[in-house]
C-alpha positions in Angstrom: -12.7 14.6 19.1 -16.5 14.4 19.9 -15.9 11.3 22.1 -13.1 13.1 24.0 -15.3 16.1 24.5 -18.3 14.0 25.6 -16.1 12.3 28.2 -14.4 15.6 29.3 -10.9 14.4 28.2 -8.4 17.2 27.5 -6.4 16.8 24.4 -3.6 18.8 22.8 -2.0 18.8 19.4 1.7 18.2 19.2 4.0 20.5 17.3 4.6 19.5 13.7 7.8 17.5 13.3 8.0 16.7 17.1 7.2 13.0 17.5 9.1 13.0 20.8 6.2 14.9 22.3 4.0 11.8 21.9 6.6 9.0 22.3 4.1 6.4 23.6 2.0 6.5 20.4 5.0 6.7 18.1 6.5 3.7 19.9 3.2 1.8 19.7 2.8 2.5 15.9 6.4 1.4 15.2 6.0 -1.8 17.2 2.6 -2.5 15.6 4.1 -2.0 12.1 7.1 -4.2 12.9 5.1 -7.0 14.6 2.0 -7.1 12.5 2.1 -5.3 9.2 5.6 -6.2 8.0 5.1 -9.9 8.9 2.4 -10.3 6.3 2.4 -9.9 2.5 -0.8 -8.2 1.5 -1.9 -8.1 -2.1 -4.2 -5.1 -1.6 -5.1 -2.5 1.1 -8.4 -4.2 1.6 -6.7 -7.4 2.6 -4.8 -5.5 5.3 -7.9 -4.0 6.9 
């Protein structure tokens, strides 16, 4: 939030339970999960980061 304010970027919260209001990010997260996270078998959360 500070970075957005420092750069005069407007931001808005989406309504709870309305992912279609932010379709680009929802799509990116789904693709990232499918292409990166589900391809690997991690033994711990520290391995994944």
